[in-house]
PDB file of N, H, CA, C and O in Angstrom:
ATOM      1  N   MET A   1      -4.428   6.572  18.301  1.00  0.00           N
ATOM      2  CA  MET A   1      -3.650   6.238  17.130  1.00  0.00           C
ATOM      3  C   MET A   1      -3.494   4.716  17.004  1.00  0.00           C
ATOM      4  O   MET A   1      -3.568   4.172  15.902  1.00  0.00           O
ATOM      5  N   ASN A   2      -3.282   4.044  18.118  1.00  0.00           N
ATOM      6  H   ASN A   2      -3.223   4.486  19.013  1.00  0.00           H
ATOM      7  CA  ASN A   2      -3.137   2.588  18.070  1.00  0.00           C
ATOM      8  C   ASN A   2      -4.387   1.913  17.525  1.00  0.00           C
ATOM      9  O   ASN A   2      -4.287   0.879  16.865  1.00  0.00           O
ATOM     10  N   ASN A   3      -5.570   2.481  17.791  1.00  0.00           N
ATOM     11  H   ASN A   3      -5.651   3.321  18.327  1.00  0.00           H
ATOM     12  CA  ASN A   3      -6.817   1.887  17.292  1.00  0.00           C
ATOM     13  C   ASN A   3      -6.924   2.024  15.785  1.00  0.00           C
ATOM     14  O   ASN A   3      -7.353   1.086  15.113  1.00  0.00           O
ATOM     15  N   VAL A   4      -6.546   3.167  15.242  1.00  0.00           N
ATOM     16  H   VAL A   4      -6.197   3.929  15.788  1.00  0.00           H
ATOM     17  CA  VAL A   4      -6.656   3.414  13.803  1.00  0.00           C
ATOM     18  C   VAL A   4      -5.667   2.541  13.026  1.00  0.00           C
ATOM     19  O   VAL A   4      -5.980   2.059  11.938  1.00  0.00           O
ATOM     20  N   LEU A   5      -4.496   2.347  13.578  1.00  0.00           N
ATOM     21  H   LEU A   5      -4.241   2.739  14.462  1.00  0.00           H
ATOM     22  CA  LEU A   5      -3.431   1.605  12.879  1.00  0.00           C
ATOM     23  C   LEU A   5      -3.178   0.229  13.485  1.00  0.00           C
ATOM     24  O   LEU A   5      -2.078  -0.309  13.360  1.00  0.00           O
ATOM     25  N   GLU A   6      -4.181  -0.342  14.136  1.00  0.00           N
ATOM     26  H   GLU A   6      -5.075   0.095  14.237  1.00  0.00           H
ATOM     27  CA  GLU A   6      -3.981  -1.614  14.833  1.00  0.00           C
ATOM     28  C   GLU A   6      -3.546  -2.749  13.905  1.00  0.00           C
ATOM     29  O   GLU A   6      -2.896  -3.694  14.354  1.00  0.00           O
ATOM     30  N   HIS A   7      -3.893  -2.672  12.620  1.00  0.00           N
ATOM     31  H   HIS A   7      -4.420  -1.905  12.255  1.00  0.00           H
ATOM     32  CA  HIS A   7      -3.474  -3.723  11.686  1.00  0.00           C
ATOM     33  C   HIS A   7      -1.962  -3.691  11.441  1.00  0.00           C
ATOM     34  O   HIS A   7      -1.410  -4.640  10.884  1.00  0.00           O
ATOM     35  N   LEU A   8      -1.289  -2.613  11.849  1.00  0.00           N
ATOM     36  H   LEU A   8      -1.737  -1.842  12.301  1.00  0.00           H
ATOM     37  CA  LEU A   8       0.165  -2.514  11.716  1.00  0.00           C
ATOM     38  C   LEU A   8       0.893  -2.853  13.006  1.00  0.00           C
ATOM     39  O   LEU A   8       2.120  -2.952  13.023  1.00  0.00           O
ATOM     40  N   ALA A   9       0.145  -3.030  14.082  1.00  0.00           N
ATOM     41  H   ALA A   9      -0.851  -2.950  14.068  1.00  0.00           H
ATOM     42  CA  ALA A   9       0.740  -3.209  15.402  1.00  0.00           C
ATOM     43  C   ALA A   9       1.655  -4.430  15.460  1.00  0.00           C
ATOM     44  O   ALA A   9       1.369  -5.485  14.893  1.00  0.00           O
ATOM     45  N   GLY A  10       2.732  -4.247  16.147  1.00  0.00           N
ATOM     46  H   GLY A  10       2.965  -3.390  16.608  1.00  0.00           H
ATOM     47  CA  GLY A  10       3.686  -5.337  16.345  1.00  0.00           C
ATOM     48  C   GLY A  10       3.379  -6.072  17.631  1.00  0.00           C
ATOM     49  O   GLY A  10       2.229  -6.157  18.062  1.00  0.00           O
ATOM     50  N   LYS A  11       4.421  -6.599  18.230  1.00  0.00           N
ATOM     51  H   LYS A  11       5.355  -6.531  17.880  1.00  0.00           H
ATOM     52  CA  LYS A  11       4.265  -7.332  19.481  1.00  0.00           C
ATOM     53  C   LYS A  11       3.694  -6.423  20.555  1.00  0.00           C
ATOM     54  O   LYS A  11       4.082  -5.261  20.666  1.00  0.00           O
ATOM     55  N   GLY A  12       2.791  -6.945  21.327  1.00  0.00           N
ATOM     56  H   GLY A  12       2.476  -7.890  21.237  1.00  0.00           H
ATOM     57  CA  GLY A  12       2.173  -6.195  22.401  1.00  0.00           C
ATOM     58  C   GLY A  12       1.056  -5.278  21.945  1.00  0.00           C
ATOM     59  O   GLY A  12       0.475  -4.559  22.758  1.00  0.00           O
ATOM     60  N   GLY A  13       0.741  -5.292  20.640  1.00  0.00           N
ATOM     61  H   GLY A  13       1.212  -5.876  19.980  1.00  0.00           H
ATOM     62  CA  GLY A  13      -0.351  -4.487  20.127  1.00  0.00           C
ATOM     63  C   GLY A  13      -0.074  -2.995  20.060  1.00  0.00           C
ATOM     64  O   GLY A  13      -1.003  -2.193  19.954  1.00  0.00           O
ATOM     65  N   VAL A  14       1.205  -2.615  20.120  1.00  0.00           N
ATOM     66  H   VAL A  14       1.959  -3.266  20.205  1.00  0.00           H
ATOM     67  CA  VAL A  14       1.566  -1.202  20.095  1.00  0.00           C
ATOM     68  C   VAL A  14       2.132  -0.846  18.720  1.00  0.00           C
ATOM     69  O   VAL A  14       2.947  -1.585  18.170  1.00  0.00           O
ATOM     70  N   VAL A  15       1.697   0.284  18.173  1.00  0.00           N
ATOM     71  H   VAL A  15       1.035   0.885  18.620  1.00  0.00           H
ATOM     72  CA  VAL A  15       2.215   0.766  16.891  1.00  0.00           C
ATOM     73  C   VAL A  15       3.487   1.568  17.166  1.00  0.00           C
ATOM     74  O   VAL A  15       3.462   2.566  17.886  1.00  0.00           O
ATOM     75  N   THR A  16       4.586   1.121  16.588  1.00  0.00           N
ATOM     76  H   THR A  16       4.606   0.310  16.003  1.00  0.00           H
ATOM     77  CA  THR A  16       5.875   1.788  16.771  1.00  0.00           C
ATOM     78  C   THR A  16       6.349   2.375  15.445  1.00  0.00           C
ATOM     79  O   THR A  16       5.709   2.182  14.412  1.00  0.00           O
ATOM     80  N   ASP A  17       7.458   3.082  15.477  1.00  0.00           N
ATOM     81  H   ASP A  17       7.978   3.239  16.317  1.00  0.00           H
ATOM     82  CA  ASP A  17       8.052   3.618  14.250  1.00  0.00           C
ATOM     83  C   ASP A  17       8.348   2.504  13.257  1.00  0.00           C
ATOM     84  O   ASP A  17       8.141   2.673  12.056  1.00  0.00           O
ATOM     85  N   ASP A  18       8.828   1.374  13.745  1.00  0.00           N
ATOM     86  H   ASP A  18       8.996   1.237  14.721  1.00  0.00           H
ATOM     87  CA  ASP A  18       9.121   0.242  12.854  1.00  0.00           C
ATOM     88  C   ASP A  18       7.858  -0.277  12.173  1.00  0.00           C
ATOM     89  O   ASP A  18       7.896  -0.666  11.005  1.00  0.00           O
ATOM     90  N   CYS A  19       6.749  -0.285  12.893  1.00  0.00           N
ATOM     91  H   CYS A  19       6.719   0.031  13.841  1.00  0.00           H
ATOM     92  CA  CYS A  19       5.476  -0.720  12.309  1.00  0.00           C
ATOM     93  C   CYS A  19       5.055   0.227  11.187  1.00  0.00           C
ATOM     94  O   CYS A  19       4.546  -0.217  10.158  1.00  0.00           O
ATOM     95  N   LEU A  20       5.264   1.515  11.380  1.00  0.00           N
ATOM     96  H   LEU A  20       5.678   1.875  12.216  1.00  0.00           H
ATOM     97  CA  LEU A  20       4.836   2.515  10.403  1.00  0.00           C
ATOM     98  C   LEU A  20       5.634   2.443   9.105  1.00  0.00           C
ATOM     99  O   LEU A  20       5.190   2.959   8.079  1.00  0.00           O
ATOM    100  N   ARG A  21       6.794   1.817   9.139  1.00  0.00           N
ATOM    101  H   ARG A  21       7.154   1.398   9.972  1.00  0.00           H
ATOM    102  CA  ARG A  21       7.611   1.694   7.921  1.00  0.00           C
ATOM    103  C   ARG A  21       6.954   0.805   6.873  1.00  0.00           C
ATOM    104  O   ARG A  21       7.328   0.855   5.701  1.00  0.00           O
ATOM    105  N   SER A  22       5.979  -0.009   7.275  1.00  0.00           N
ATOM    106  H   SER A  22       5.675  -0.050   8.226  1.00  0.00           H
ATOM    107  CA  SER A  22       5.287  -0.873   6.320  1.00  0.00           C
ATOM    108  C   SER A  22       4.000  -0.233   5.801  1.00  0.00           C
ATOM    109  O   SER A  22       3.203  -0.894   5.135  1.00  0.00           O
ATOM    110  N   LEU A  23       3.797   1.033   6.100  1.00  0.00           N
ATOM    111  H   LEU A  23       4.445   1.570   6.641  1.00  0.00           H
ATOM    112  CA  LEU A  23       2.599   1.751   5.686  1.00  0.00           C
ATOM    113  C   LEU A  23       2.810   2.332   4.289  1.00  0.00           C
ATOM    114  O   LEU A  23       3.735   3.113   4.071  1.00  0.00           O
ATOM    115  N   PHE A  24       1.948   1.947   3.341  1.00  0.00           N
ATOM    116  H   PHE A  24       1.196   1.312   3.517  1.00  0.00           H
ATOM    117  CA  PHE A  24       2.023   2.412   1.959  1.00  0.00           C
ATOM    118  C   PHE A  24       0.719   3.091   1.565  1.00  0.00           C
ATOM    119  O   PHE A  24      -0.362   2.642   1.946  1.00  0.00           O
ATOM    120  N   PHE A  25       0.825   4.163   0.809  1.00  0.00           N
ATOM    121  H   PHE A  25       1.704   4.527   0.500  1.00  0.00           H
ATOM    122  CA  PHE A  25      -0.337   4.835   0.243  1.00  0.00           C
ATOM    123  C   PHE A  25      -0.097   5.040  -1.240  1.00  0.00           C
ATOM    124  O   PHE A  25       1.044   5.215  -1.668  1.00  0.00           O
ATOM    125  N   GLY A  26      -1.158   5.021  -2.024  1.00  0.00           N
ATOM    126  H   GLY A  26      -2.085   4.878  -1.676  1.00  0.00           H
ATOM    127  CA  GLY A  26      -1.036   5.268  -3.450  1.00  0.00           C
ATOM    128  C   GLY A  26      -2.398   5.318  -4.115  1.00  0.00           C
ATOM    129  O   GLY A  26      -3.424   5.034  -3.496  1.00  0.00           O
ATOM    130  N   ASP A  27      -2.386   5.687  -5.394  1.00  0.00           N
ATOM    131  H   ASP A  27      -1.552   5.918  -5.896  1.00  0.00           H
ATOM    132  CA  ASP A  27      -3.637   5.748  -6.156  1.00  0.00           C
ATOM    133  C   ASP A  27      -3.579   4.856  -7.388  1.00  0.00           C
ATOM    134  O   ASP A  27      -4.335   5.054  -8.339  1.00  0.00           O
ATOM    135  N   PHE A  28      -2.699   3.892  -7.372  1.00  0.00           N
ATOM    136  H   PHE A  28      -2.085   3.732  -6.599  1.00  0.00           H
ATOM    137  CA  PHE A  28      -2.454   3.096  -8.573  1.00  0.00           C
ATOM    138  C   PHE A  28      -2.891   1.639  -8.462  1.00  0.00           C
ATOM    139  O   PHE A  28      -2.670   0.871  -9.398  1.00  0.00           O
ATOM    140  N   MET A  29      -3.498   1.234  -7.356  1.00  0.00           N
ATOM    141  H   MET A  29      -3.676   1.858  -6.595  1.00  0.00           H
ATOM    142  CA  MET A  29      -3.900  -0.169  -7.221  1.00  0.00           C
ATOM    143  C   MET A  29      -5.041  -0.514  -8.178  1.00  0.00           C
ATOM    144  O   MET A  29      -5.086  -1.618  -8.720  1.00  0.00           O
ATOM    145  N   ASP A  30      -5.951   0.418  -8.382  1.00  0.00           N
ATOM    146  H   ASP A  30      -5.915   1.315  -7.942  1.00  0.00           H
ATOM    147  CA  ASP A  30      -7.034   0.217  -9.353  1.00  0.00           C
ATOM    148  C   ASP A  30      -6.834   1.259 -10.448  1.00  0.00           C
ATOM    149  O   ASP A  30      -7.318   2.386 -10.343  1.00  0.00           O
ATOM    150  N   ARG A  31      -6.126   0.874 -11.485  1.00  0.00           N
ATOM    151  H   ARG A  31      -5.733  -0.041 -11.570  1.00  0.00           H
ATOM    152  CA  ARG A  31      -5.726   1.827 -12.521  1.00  0.00           C
ATOM    153  C   ARG A  31      -6.896   2.316 -13.363  1.00  0.00           C
ATOM    154  O   ARG A  31      -6.764   3.301 -14.090  1.00  0.00           O
ATOM    155  N   LYS A  32      -8.054   1.633 -13.272  1.00  0.00           N
ATOM    156  H   LYS A  32      -8.161   0.833 -12.681  1.00  0.00           H
ATOM    157  CA  LYS A  32      -9.233   2.039 -14.046  1.00  0.00           C
ATOM    158  C   LYS A  32     -10.185   2.901 -13.226  1.00  0.00           C
ATOM    159  O   LYS A  32     -11.191   3.373 -13.754  1.00  0.00           O
ATOM    160  N   ALA A  33      -9.892   3.114 -11.960  1.00  0.00           N
ATOM    161  H   ALA A  33      -9.074   2.731 -11.531  1.00  0.00           H
ATOM    162  CA  ALA A  33     -10.782   3.883 -11.094  1.00  0.00           C
ATOM    163  C   ALA A  33     -10.861   5.336 -11.561  1.00  0.00           C
ATOM    164  O   ALA A  33      -9.871   5.933 -11.985  1.00  0.00           O
ATOM    165  N   ASN A  34     -12.067   5.877 -11.469  1.00  0.00           N
ATOM    166  H   ASN A  34     -12.871   5.392 -11.126  1.00  0.00           H
ATOM    167  CA  ASN A  34     -12.263   7.270 -11.832  1.00  0.00           C
ATOM    168  C   ASN A  34     -13.284   7.868 -10.883  1.00  0.00           C
ATOM    169  O   ASN A  34     -14.466   7.548 -11.011  1.00  0.00           O
ATOM    170  N   PRO A  35     -12.911   8.697  -9.962  1.00  0.00           N
ATOM    171  CA  PRO A  35     -11.572   9.246  -9.766  1.00  0.00           C
ATOM    172  C   PRO A  35     -10.660   8.222  -9.097  1.00  0.00           C
ATOM    173  O   PRO A  35     -11.121   7.294  -8.432  1.00  0.00           O
ATOM    174  N   ARG A  36      -9.369   8.410  -9.285  1.00  0.00           N
ATOM    175  H   ARG A  36      -8.994   9.163  -9.824  1.00  0.00           H
ATOM    176  CA  ARG A  36      -8.393   7.526  -8.649  1.00  0.00           C
ATOM    177  C   ARG A  36      -8.276   7.901  -7.179  1.00  0.00           C
ATOM    178  O   ARG A  36      -8.033   9.058  -6.835  1.00  0.00           O
ATOM    179  N   LEU A  37      -8.450   6.918  -6.331  1.00  0.00           N
ATOM    180  H   LEU A  37      -8.648   5.978  -6.611  1.00  0.00           H
ATOM    181  CA  LEU A  37      -8.473   7.150  -4.892  1.00  0.00           C
ATOM    182  C   LEU A  37      -7.103   6.894  -4.273  1.00  0.00           C
ATOM    183  O   LEU A  37      -6.512   5.829  -4.459  1.00  0.00           O
ATOM    184  N   TYR A  38      -6.615   7.870  -3.546  1.00  0.00           N
ATOM    185  H   TYR A  38      -7.095   8.734  -3.394  1.00  0.00           H
ATOM    186  CA  TYR A  38      -5.366   7.742  -2.812  1.00  0.00           C
ATOM    187  C   TYR A  38      -5.701   7.093  -1.486  1.00  0.00           C
ATOM    188  O   TYR A  38      -6.352   7.710  -0.642  1.00  0.00           O
ATOM    189  N   ASP A  39      -5.263   5.850  -1.286  1.00  0.00           N
ATOM    190  H   ASP A  39      -4.734   5.350  -1.972  1.00  0.00           H
ATOM    191  CA  ASP A  39      -5.694   5.073  -0.140  1.00  0.00           C
ATOM    192  C   ASP A  39      -4.538   4.214   0.364  1.00  0.00           C
ATOM    193  O   ASP A  39      -3.533   4.027  -0.322  1.00  0.00           O
ATOM    194  N   GLU A  40      -4.708   3.701   1.577  1.00  0.00           N
ATOM    195  H   GLU A  40      -5.524   3.853   2.133  1.00  0.00           H
ATOM    196  CA  GLU A  40      -3.685   2.807   2.130  1.00  0.00           C
ATOM    197  C   GLU A  40      -3.653   1.510   1.336  1.00  0.00           C
ATOM    198  O   GLU A  40      -4.694   0.977   0.953  1.00  0.00           O
ATOM    199  N   ILE A  41      -2.463   1.016   1.096  1.00  0.00           N
ATOM    200  H   ILE A  41      -1.617   1.449   1.407  1.00  0.00           H
ATOM    201  CA  ILE A  41      -2.278  -0.249   0.396  1.00  0.00           C
ATOM    202  C   ILE A  41      -1.840  -1.281   1.432  1.00  0.00           C
ATOM    203  O   ILE A  41      -0.719  -1.232   1.937  1.00  0.00           O
ATOM    204  N   GLN A  42      -2.733  -2.205   1.738  1.00  0.00           N
ATOM    205  H   GLN A  42      -3.644  -2.245   1.327  1.00  0.00           H
ATOM    206  CA  GLN A  42      -2.430  -3.248   2.713  1.00  0.00           C
ATOM    207  C   GLN A  42      -1.979  -4.537   2.042  1.00  0.00           C
ATOM    208  O   GLN A  42      -1.380  -5.395   2.690  1.00  0.00           O
ATOM    209  N   ASP A  43      -2.256  -4.680   0.775  1.00  0.00           N
ATOM    210  H   ASP A  43      -2.743  -3.982   0.249  1.00  0.00           H
ATOM    211  CA  ASP A  43      -1.927  -5.889   0.017  1.00  0.00           C
ATOM    212  C   ASP A  43      -0.548  -5.715  -0.637  1.00  0.00           C
ATOM    213  O   ASP A  43      -0.454  -5.246  -1.772  1.00  0.00           O
ATOM    214  N   THR A  44       0.516  -6.092   0.079  1.00  0.00           N
ATOM    215  H   THR A  44       0.440  -6.473   1.001  1.00  0.00           H
ATOM    216  CA  THR A  44       1.866  -5.882  -0.450  1.00  0.00           C
ATOM    217  C   THR A  44       2.162  -6.785  -1.650  1.00  0.00           C
ATOM    218  O   THR A  44       2.949  -6.414  -2.521  1.00  0.00           O
ATOM    219  N   GLU A  45       1.551  -7.947  -1.703  1.00  0.00           N
ATOM    220  H   GLU A  45       0.912  -8.249  -0.996  1.00  0.00           H
ATOM    221  CA  GLU A  45       1.731  -8.817  -2.871  1.00  0.00           C
ATOM    222  C   GLU A  45       1.077  -8.182  -4.093  1.00  0.00           C
ATOM    223  O   GLU A  45       1.640  -8.202  -5.187  1.00  0.00           O
ATOM    224  N   GLY A  46      -0.116  -7.619  -3.901  1.00  0.00           N
ATOM    225  H   GLY A  46      -0.573  -7.603  -3.012  1.00  0.00           H
ATOM    226  CA  GLY A  46      -0.788  -6.900  -4.985  1.00  0.00           C
ATOM    227  C   GLY A  46      -0.006  -5.677  -5.413  1.00  0.00           C
ATOM    228  O   GLY A  46       0.048  -5.359  -6.601  1.00  0.00           O
ATOM    229  N   LEU A  47       0.604  -4.981  -4.452  1.00  0.00           N
ATOM    230  H   LEU A  47       0.560  -5.239  -3.487  1.00  0.00           H
ATOM    231  CA  LEU A  47       1.448  -3.823  -4.758  1.00  0.00           C
ATOM    232  C   LEU A  47       2.608  -4.230  -5.646  1.00  0.00           C
ATOM    233  O   LEU A  47       2.940  -3.531  -6.603  1.00  0.00           O
ATOM    234  N   SER A  48       3.215  -5.339  -5.337  1.00  0.00           N
ATOM    235  H   SER A  48       2.946  -5.908  -4.559  1.00  0.00           H
ATOM    236  CA  SER A  48       4.325  -5.850  -6.142  1.00  0.00           C
ATOM    237  C   SER A  48       3.872  -6.168  -7.564  1.00  0.00           C
ATOM    238  O   SER A  48       4.557  -5.823  -8.527  1.00  0.00           O
ATOM    239  N   THR A  49       2.732  -6.818  -7.698  1.00  0.00           N
ATOM    240  H   THR A  49       2.175  -7.099  -6.916  1.00  0.00           H
ATOM    241  CA  THR A  49       2.194  -7.178  -9.010  1.00  0.00           C
ATOM    242  C   THR A  49       1.881  -5.933  -9.837  1.00  0.00           C
ATOM    243  O   THR A  49       2.237  -5.860 -11.013  1.00  0.00           O
ATOM    244  N   VAL A  50       1.218  -4.961  -9.226  1.00  0.00           N
ATOM    245  H   VAL A  50       0.929  -5.021  -8.271  1.00  0.00           H
ATOM    246  CA  VAL A  50       0.874  -3.733  -9.929  1.00  0.00           C
ATOM    247  C   VAL A  50       2.139  -2.980 -10.332  1.00  0.00           C
ATOM    248  O   VAL A  50       2.212  -2.446 -11.438  1.00  0.00           O
ATOM    249  N   SER A  51       3.128  -2.932  -9.453  1.00  0.00           N
ATOM    250  H   SER A  51       3.069  -3.366  -8.554  1.00  0.00           H
ATOM    251  CA  SER A  51       4.383  -2.234  -9.754  1.00  0.00           C
ATOM    252  C   SER A  51       5.073  -2.842 -10.966  1.00  0.00           C
ATOM    253  O   SER A  51       5.538  -2.114 -11.843  1.00  0.00           O
ATOM    254  N   VAL A  52       5.144  -4.160 -11.023  1.00  0.00           N
ATOM    255  H   VAL A  52       4.766  -4.751 -10.310  1.00  0.00           H
ATOM    256  CA  VAL A  52       5.762  -4.835 -12.163  1.00  0.00           C
ATOM    257  C   VAL A  52       4.970  -4.553 -13.437  1.00  0.00           C
ATOM    258  O   VAL A  52       5.557  -4.301 -14.490  1.00  0.00           O
ATOM    259  N   ASP A  53       3.652  -4.595 -13.348  1.00  0.00           N
ATOM    260  H   ASP A  53       3.175  -4.800 -12.493  1.00  0.00           H
ATOM    261  CA  ASP A  53       2.807  -4.299 -14.516  1.00  0.00           C
ATOM    262  C   ASP A  53       3.043  -2.887 -15.041  1.00  0.00           C
ATOM    263  O   ASP A  53       3.121  -2.679 -16.251  1.00  0.00           O
ATOM    264  N   VAL A  54       3.157  -1.920 -14.138  1.00  0.00           N
ATOM    265  H   VAL A  54       3.093  -2.090 -13.154  1.00  0.00           H
ATOM    266  CA  VAL A  54       3.395  -0.533 -14.544  1.00  0.00           C
ATOM    267  C   VAL A  54       4.756  -0.407 -15.228  1.00  0.00           C
ATOM    268  O   VAL A  54       4.873   0.282 -16.242  1.00  0.00           O
ATOM    269  N   ILE A  55       5.761  -1.048 -14.701  1.00  0.00           N
ATOM    270  H   ILE A  55       5.666  -1.607 -13.877  1.00  0.00           H
ATOM    271  CA  ILE A  55       7.105  -0.996 -15.286  1.00  0.00           C
ATOM    272  C   ILE A  55       7.092  -1.628 -16.662  1.00  0.00           C
ATOM    273  O   ILE A  55       7.626  -1.046 -17.606  1.00  0.00           O
ATOM    274  N   ILE A  56       6.501  -2.792 -16.803  1.00  0.00           N
ATOM    275  H   ILE A  56       6.067  -3.265 -16.037  1.00  0.00           H
ATOM    276  CA  ILE A  56       6.459  -3.482 -18.093  1.00  0.00           C
ATOM    277  C   ILE A  56       5.684  -2.651 -19.117  1.00  0.00           C
ATOM    278  O   ILE A  56       6.110  -2.518 -20.264  1.00  0.00           O
ATOM    279  N   THR A  57       4.560  -2.100 -18.704  1.00  0.00           N
ATOM    280  H   THR A  57       4.214  -2.208 -17.772  1.00  0.00           H
ATOM    281  CA  THR A  57       3.748  -1.271 -19.603  1.00  0.00           C
ATOM    282  C   THR A  57       4.542  -0.061 -20.063  1.00  0.00           C
ATOM    283  O   THR A  57       4.489   0.289 -21.242  1.00  0.00           O
ATOM    284  N   SER A  58       5.269   0.582 -19.176  1.00  0.00           N
ATOM    285  H   SER A  58       5.312   0.298 -18.219  1.00  0.00           H
ATOM    286  CA  SER A  58       6.028   1.774 -19.566  1.00  0.00           C
ATOM    287  C   SER A  58       7.203   1.410 -20.461  1.00  0.00           C
ATOM    288  O   SER A  58       7.617   2.231 -21.279  1.00  0.00           O
ATOM    289  N   LEU A  59       7.750   0.214 -20.334  1.00  0.00           N
ATOM    290  H   LEU A  59       7.413  -0.453 -19.669  1.00  0.00           H
ATOM    291  CA  LEU A  59       8.852  -0.214 -21.208  1.00  0.00           C
ATOM    292  C   LEU A  59       8.347  -0.512 -22.613  1.00  0.00           C
ATOM    293  O   LEU A  59       9.053  -0.279 -23.594  1.00  0.00           O
ATOM    294  N   ILE A  60       7.124  -1.029 -22.707  1.00  0.00           N
ATOM    295  H   ILE A  60       6.551  -1.218 -21.909  1.00  0.00           H
ATOM    296  CA  ILE A  60       6.540  -1.368 -24.002  1.00  0.00           C
ATOM    297  C   ILE A  60       6.183  -0.104 -24.778  1.00  0.00           C
ATOM    298  O   ILE A  60       6.336  -0.054 -25.998  1.00  0.00           O
ATOM    299  N   LEU A  61       5.707   0.920 -24.063  1.00  0.00           N
ATOM    300  H   LEU A  61       5.583   0.879 -23.072  1.00  0.00           H
ATOM    301  CA  LEU A  61       5.297   2.156 -24.734  1.00  0.00           C
ATOM    302  C   LEU A  61       6.533   2.905 -25.082  1.00  0.00           C
ATOM    303  O   LEU A  61       6.455   3.990 -25.659  1.00  0.00           O
TER     304      LEU A  61
END
């Protein structure tokens, strides 16, 4: 498990419960994808940008 999630590992290279709290999955990062892929989101800044875009778009409609 530590090998698969090593990008989340904290100090000492061990994946803990606290490390897993930063794990995000979704299918909305590429809104034009067809089919939409449910995948891990590692780009938290991009996640923030997409989230704001979705909110603004839904307010306009």
